[in-house]
N, C-alpha and C positions, 0 to 999 in steps of 0.2 A: 504493500500500500504506500502510495507516495506521501511525502511530507504534508502537502496541501490537503489530501484526503484525510489524513490523521487529524489535522487541525479542525477540519469541518466536522468530523465525527465528534470530537471533544466539545465543540461549540454547540452542536445540535443536542447532544446529551445534556449539557447544562441548560439549554433552552427548554428541554422537556420538564425541567424542575421548576421553571419560572412560574407557571400557572399555580402550582401547589404552594409556592413560597410567597405569593403576593402579599398576604397579610403581614408576615414577618418582615418582608422587604419594606413595606410601608412603615411599620412600627419602628424599625431600626433607623430609617431615614428621619422619621419624625423626632425621635429622641436626640438625634445629632443636630438637626436643623433648628430645633427650638432654642438653641444657645446662640443663634445668630445675633449680630449687632452688639456684641460685647467687645472686649479688648482684642480679640483674635481676628476680627473682621478684616483688618488691613493685611495681616499676614496670610490669611486664607485667600484673599484676592490675588496677592502677589504670587503665591504658590500656583494657583489656578492658571494665571497668565504666564507663568514661567516656562510652560512646555514649548511654546513656539520658539522663543529665543535660544533655549538650550538645545533642542533637537536640531535647530538650524545651525547653531554654532559648532556642534561636534564634528560633522563632516567637513565643514569649512576649515577648522583647525587642523584636522587630519590631512586634508589635501595640501594646505599651505605648508605644513611641516614636511610632508612628503616631497614637495617641490623644492623647499629650501635645503633639505638634507639629502635629496636624491635617494629617498628611502622607498623602495618598491613595496615593502611590507606595510608601511604606513598608508601608502596609496590604496592597497587592497583593503585596509581597515576602513578608509574613507568610503570606498565602494560598498563595503558591507553596511555601513551606517545609512547610506542613501537607499540601498535596496531594502533594508529593514523598514525604513520610514515609508517608502513607496508601497511595500506589501501591506504594512499596517493601515495606511490610509485607504487602500483599495479594499481590503477585507472588511474593515469596520464600516466603510461607506456602503458596501454591498449588503451587510447585515442590517444596518440602520433602515435602509429603504425597502428591504424585504420584510422585516419584522414590524416596522411602523409602530413602535411603541410610543405612546404619548409621554411627554415630560411629566414628572410627578406633580408640578404645580398646575398643569393642565387638568389632570385627573382629580387633584385635591386642591381646588382653588380656595384661598383663604386659610388653608391649613399648612401647606408647604410654602415657605417664603423664599423665593429665588432672588438673586441679586440682579438678574436681568432675564429677559425673555428671549429664548432661541426658537427659531421656527423649525429646525430639523428634528427628526425623531431622537429618542432617548437611548436606545439600546443598540450597540454598546457605547460606552463613554469614549469619545474620540481623544480627549485630552489624556485620559489614562492609557489608552492604546499606544499613542506615540511615545508617551513617557516610558512605558515598560519596554517598548521596542528599543529605545535608546539605552535604557539601563541594561537590558539583556545583551545588546550588542557590545557595550563597553565591558560587560562581564566576560563575554566570550573572547573578545579581542585581547583583553588585559586581565587575566584571571588572578588578580591579587585582592586580598581582603579589603585593602584601603581604597580600591576602586569599586568592588562589588557592593560593600556595605553602604557607602554614601549614595551610590547610583540607585539602589533599590529603596533606600530611605526616602530619597527625593521623589521617586516614582510613586511610592506609597502615599507620600504626603500630598501629591497632586490628586491622587484618587480620593483621599479623605476630604480634601478641600472642595471637591465637586459635590460631595454629600452635604458638607457643612453649608455650602452656598445654595443648596436646594435644587441643583441642576440635574441630579441623577439619583436613581435608586441604587442600593448596594449591589444588586445583581448587574446593573449597567457597568459599574466600576469593575466587578469581578470579570465580566465578559471582556471589558476593555483590557484588563491585565493579561488575560489568556490570549486574546487575539494579538496584542502587542508582543508578548514574549514568543508566541508561536510564529509571528511574522519574522522576528529576529532569527529564530532557529531555522526557518525555511531559507532566509537569505544567507545564513551562515553555511548551510549545506550547498546552496547555489554558488557561493563564493569559493568554497573548497573545490567544487567541480571546476570552476573557471581557473583556479590556481593550478590544478593538476593538468588541465588541458594546455595552459600556457607553458608549463614546465616540459610537457611532452613535445610541444611544438619547438621549444628552444633546443631540446636534445636532438630532434630530427633535423634541425638546420645545420648541425655540425657534420 
């Protein structure tokens, strides 16, 4: 079974739990979201909005470093980051518009308090997806605890901020984490294939 098929099976299995978990999903979100507008509001907004700059900066830094130091391995890491981001966006967008789950503040108006209104569907969380794609990519490329721990801590904080700000259900965030990590894993396998093919072509040229 291909990597993409495995990811689809995992996501659809999780999706089968969604209907049965709706009440718990709402209750968890409600308990987190009710604390909005306290001293953590600014931090949560900052975390929620940090995904774009960070996921964009990572491949840029990798490619600039690769060019400056003529480091082919770093170039391949940058390619991995871009592919992971592309896969994550494609997968989460496909699921969003296939499943068409309303945002929690649409389903529970006046109960869930969002910090802004988004028109796109809720499941999965796109912010969480790209954050976990980047965190997983960094962990695969640089398997050191001082890279892995802060990368996943940041990705987890992005996911939590989406709950705190009333933008997603917990299962949206869970699906986002799975699709993001899965996208990074698929791109990792793709990148390994491309590396192997490049090495074979180099050997054949001699």
